C-alpha positions in Angstrom: 6.6 -20.9 -7.1 5.7 -21.2 -3.1 5.7 -18.5 -1.1 5.3 -18.0 2.8 1.7 -18.0 5.0 0.3 -14.1 3.7 -3.3 -15.0 4.0 -3.8 -14.3 7.5 -1.6 -10.8 7.7 -3.4 -9.5 4.8 -6.8 -10.1 6.3 -5.4 -8.7 9.3 -4.5 -5.7 8.0 -7.5 -5.2 5.7 -9.1 -5.2 9.2 -7.0 -3.2 10.5 -7.7 -0.6 7.8 -11.6 -1.0 8.0 -11.0 0.3 11.7 -9.7 3.3 10.4 -12.1 4.4 8.0 -12.6 7.9 8.5 -8.8 8.5 8.0 -9.1 6.8 4.6 -10.4 9.8 2.7 -7.9 11.8 4.4 -5.6 9.5 2.6 -7.3 9.5 -0.9 -7.8 13.1 -1.0 -4.3 13.6 -1.0 -3.3 10.5 -3.5 -5.5 12.2 -5.6 -4.2 15.7 -5.6 -0.8 14.2 -5.7 -1.3 11.8 -8.9 -3.4 14.8 -10.7 -0.5 17.6 -10.1 2.4 14.9 -10.9 0.1 13.4 -14.2 -2.6 15.7 -15.3 -6.5 15.5 -15.0 -7.2 13.4 -18.0 -7.7 9.6 -16.1 -6.6 8.1 -20.0 -3.4 9.7 -19.6 -2.7 9.3 -15.8 -2.7 5.6 -14.6 -2.2 6.9 -11.0 -4.7 9.4 -10.8 -6.7 6.4 -12.4 -6.0 3.7 -9.7 -6.4 6.9 -7.0 -10.1 7.5 -8.6 -11.0 3.9 -8.2 -9.5 3.5 -4.7 -11.9 6.7 -3.8 -15.1 5.1 -5.4 -14.4 1.7 -3.5 -14.6 3.8 -0.1 -17.7 5.6 -1.1 -15.9 9.0 -1.8 -18.7 11.1 -3.7 -18.2 12.1 -7.0 -18.1 15.8 -6.4 -15.3 15.7 -3.9 -13.1 13.7 -6.2 -13.8 16.3 -8.8 -13.1 19.6 -6.5 -9.8 17.6 -5.1 -8.3 17.1 -9.4 -9.8 20.5 -9.7 -7.5 21.6 -7.0 -4.4 19.7 -8.3 -4.6 21.4 -11.4 -5.0 25.1 -10.6 -8.8 25.7 -11.1 -9.3 25.2 -7.0 -6.5 26.7 -4.7 -5.1 23.9 -2.5 -2.9 22.8 -0.5 0.5 21.8 -2.1 1.9 18.8 -0.7 5.1 16.8 -0.7 5.8 13.0 -1.4 8.4 11.9 1.5 9.6 8.3 2.4 11.2 7.3 6.2 12.6 3.7 6.7 13.9 2.3 9.9 13.5 -0.8 11.8 11.0 -2.2 14.1 10.8 -4.8 16.6 13.0 -7.7 16.0 15.1 -6.0 13.2 11.2 -5.9 11.2 12.5 -3.3 8.3 9.6 -0.6 7.7 9.2 1.8 5.1 6.7 4.7 5.5 5.6 7.1 2.8 4.3 10.6 3.8 2.3 13.0 2.3 3.1 16.5 4.2 2.8 20.1 3.8 5.2 20.7 6.4 8.5 18.3 6.2 9.8 19.7 9.1 6.6 18.0 11.5 6.5 15.1 9.5 9.9 13.9 10.2 9.4 15.1 13.9 6.3 12.7 14.6 7.7 10.0 12.4 11.4 10.0 14.4 8.9 9.9 17.7 7.0 7.5 16.9 9.6 5.2 16.0 11.8 5.8 19.2 8.9 5.9 21.7 7.4 2.1 20.4 10.7 0.7 20.2 11.8 1.3 16.8 14.4 3.2 15.4 14.2 5.8 12.4 17.0 4.8 10.1 18.7 6.6 6.8 17.5 6.8 3.4 18.3 3.5 1.5 18.5 1.4 4.8 16.0 -0.7 4.5 14.7 -0.3 1.3 16.4 -2.9 -0.9 14.5 -5.3 1.4 11.4 -4.5 -1.1 10.4 -5.0 -4.2 8.0 -2.2 -5.9 5.5 -3.8 -8.1 2.0 -4.6 -8.7 0.6 -7.3 -6.2 -3.0 -8.6 -6.4 -4.0 -11.2 -4.4 -6.7 -14.0 -4.3 -8.5 -16.0 -1.9 -7.7 -19.5 -0.7 -9.8 -21.9 -2.9 -9.1 -19.7 -6.2 -8.3 -21.8 -9.4 -4.6 -21.5 -9.4 -4.4 -22.9 -12.9 -7.0 -20.1 -14.2 -5.3 -17.4 -12.5 -2.0 -18.2 -13.4 -2.8 -18.6 -17.5 -4.8 -15.3 -17.3 -2.4 -13.4 -15.9 0.7 -15.0 -17.2 -0.5 -14.3 -21.0 -1.1 -10.7 -19.5 1.9 -9.6 -19.0 2.7 -10.6 -15.1 6.2 -11.4 -14.0 5.2 -13.9 -11.4 2.5 -16.4 -9.5 2.9 -17.4 -6.1 0.9 -19.5 -4.2 1.2 -19.2 -0.7 1.3 -21.9 2.4 -2.3 -21.0 3.0 -3.4 -21.3 -0.5 -3.6 -17.5 -1.2 -2.2 -17.0 -4.7 -0.6 -13.7 -5.4 0.5 -12.6 -9.3 3.0 -9.7 -9.3 4.0 -7.4 -12.2 6.1 -4.4 -13.3 4.2 -1.4 -11.5 3.5 -0.4 -15.2 1.8 -3.8 -16.5 -0.3 -3.5 -12.7 -3.6 -2.3 -14.8 -3.2 -4.0 -17.5 -3.3 -7.5 -15.6 -6.1 -6.6 -13.2 -8.1 -5.6 -16.1 -7.3 -9.2 -17.5 -8.2 -10.5 -14.0 -11.6 -9.0 -13.5 -12.4 -9.3 -17.4 -12.3 -13.3 -16.7 -14.1 -13.0 -13.6 -10.9 -13.1 -11.3 -11.8 -10.1 -8.6 -8.3 -9.9 -6.0 -9.2 -9.3 -2.4 -6.1 -6.9 -2.6 -4.9 -5.1 -5.8 -2.5 -2.3 -5.7 1.1 -1.1 -6.7 3.4 -1.4 -3.7 6.5 -2.3 -1.9 6.3 -5.9 -1.2 8.9 -7.8 1.5 11.5 -10.1 -0.6 11.6 -12.3 3.2 9.6 -11.6 6.6 10.5 -11.8 9.6 8.3 -13.9 12.0 7.1 -12.6 15.2 5.4 -13.4 18.0 3.7 -13.1 21.7 5.1 -9.8 23.5 7.2 -8.9 20.0 4.4 -9.3 18.3 2.1 -7.1 20.2 4.9 -3.9 20.3 5.3 -4.2 16.3 1.4 -4.4 16.0 1.7 -1.0 18.1 4.6 0.6 16.7 2.9 0.0 13.1 -1.0 1.3 14.5 0.5 4.4 15.9 2.6 5.2 13.0 0.4 4.6 10.8 -2.2 7.1 12.9 -0.2 9.8 11.8 -1.6 12.5 9.6 0.7 12.9 7.3 1.2 9.3 6.6 -0.1 7.7 3.5 1.2 3.9 3.5 3.0 1.7 5.8 4.9 -1.3 4.6 6.7 -3.6 6.8 8.3 -7.3 6.5 7.2 -8.3 10.3 4.7 -11.5 9.8 2.8 -11.1 12.9 1.3 -14.0 15.0 -2.1 -13.1 16.8 
């Protein structure tokens, strides 16, 4: 099936994340702690932890740091207890926004998220107000020019739900969350390395923003992403430079 043009937005997002590398280790640390606490320290039995450690290694986090965080989560070391909280709201032009947080202080976090939305042109909504506009799924994105036939053959054989070719030539492989790792491994074994590989909240439809609206939306997203307790921000805005 065909999809909208996403490659520019994906590259834009990656660039923004690269600029914020100082915060990446903090987010990865929290994800390792929470996933280890929820599913145990055995990565063979805990796919969420396995993916978190893989991301940590890709971000050059030292092995000692990774082990220490797993030990904190499983009681071998004293550590902070984090809880996961999701907030939903609207940005510029009615764009839907989901904010996933990990926090040791729920009162502080909701105050900061609400302030960011209200100060920069958005509105914090209630639980479920925008989540229906997203699909929880595994997503692997391949650069334009990748062989669509090869991606489709390997992905569908490995259990992917769909393969989407976007208007700009990027190829998205979509999976059920539980099938993500198997599909990713099969693609990599076939020599197909995704630019983006994650379990995410994928927008079912996008809202195109240009000019001042695009700039305001990007400002809102930047402010939210910079909050200490924020792990991930998902939205359905297509932002033109």
